[in-house]
C-alpha positions in Angstrom: -177.4 97.4 -36.1 -180.0 95.2 -37.7 -179.4 91.5 -37.4 -180.5 89.1 -40.1 -181.2 85.4 -39.6 -178.9 82.9 -41.4 -179.5 79.2 -41.3 -176.6 76.7 -41.3 -176.3 73.0 -41.1 -173.7 71.9 -38.6 -172.5 68.5 -37.4 -173.7 67.5 -34.0 -170.2 67.7 -32.6 -169.8 71.3 -33.4 -173.3 72.1 -32.0 -172.3 70.4 -28.7 -169.1 72.4 -28.5 -170.9 75.6 -29.3 -173.5 74.9 -26.6 -170.8 74.0 -24.2 -169.1 77.4 -24.7 -172.4 79.1 -23.7 -173.0 76.7 -20.8 -169.6 77.4 -19.2 -170.2 81.1 -19.5 -167.7 82.2 -22.2 -170.6 83.5 -24.3 -174.2 84.6 -23.5 -175.7 82.7 -26.5 -174.9 80.6 -29.5 -175.3 83.6 -31.9 -172.5 85.4 -30.1 -170.2 82.4 -30.5 -170.9 82.2 -34.2 -170.5 86.0 -34.8 -167.1 86.0 -33.1 -166.0 82.9 -35.0 -167.0 84.4 -38.3 -165.3 87.7 -37.5 -162.1 85.8 -36.6 -162.3 83.8 -39.8 -162.8 86.9 -42.0 -160.0 88.7 -40.2 -157.7 85.7 -40.6 -158.5 85.4 -44.3 -158.3 89.2 -44.9 -154.8 89.4 -43.4 -153.5 87.0 -46.0 -154.8 89.2 -48.8 -153.9 92.7 -47.6 -151.1 94.4 -49.5 -147.8 94.2 -47.7 -146.7 97.7 -46.9 -145.6 99.9 -44.0 -149.2 100.5 -43.0 -150.3 96.8 -42.7 -151.1 97.2 -39.0 -153.4 100.1 -39.8 -155.1 98.0 -42.5 -155.7 95.2 -40.1 -157.2 97.6 -37.6 -159.5 98.9 -40.3 -160.7 95.4 -41.1 -161.3 94.6 -37.4 -163.3 97.8 -36.9 -165.4 97.0 -40.0 -166.1 93.5 -38.7 -166.9 94.5 -35.1 -170.1 96.2 -34.1 -169.8 94.9 -30.6 -169.8 97.3 -27.6 -166.2 97.2 -26.5 -163.4 99.6 -26.9 -161.5 98.5 -30.0 -159.0 101.3 -29.5 -157.9 99.7 -26.2 -157.5 96.3 -27.8 -155.5 97.8 -30.7 -153.2 99.6 -28.3 -152.3 96.3 -26.7 -150.3 95.4 -29.8 -148.4 98.7 -29.8 
């Protein structure tokens, strides 16, 4: 997957927190922190606009798969909710 560069202005406090997450080893770099935060935000906002029907869990899984291009087994994660 091709990554593109996006510039953003952030308050110093957020930058310090972001750097701390990398420093303590939760993430390998700042880009990884931002990608995960954006995926979580998009998922959170998407859940609120999905049509409410009997397949809502499937719809949420589709959104998560669309957002995630990371190399982990999304199927295993989805089965945890079953």
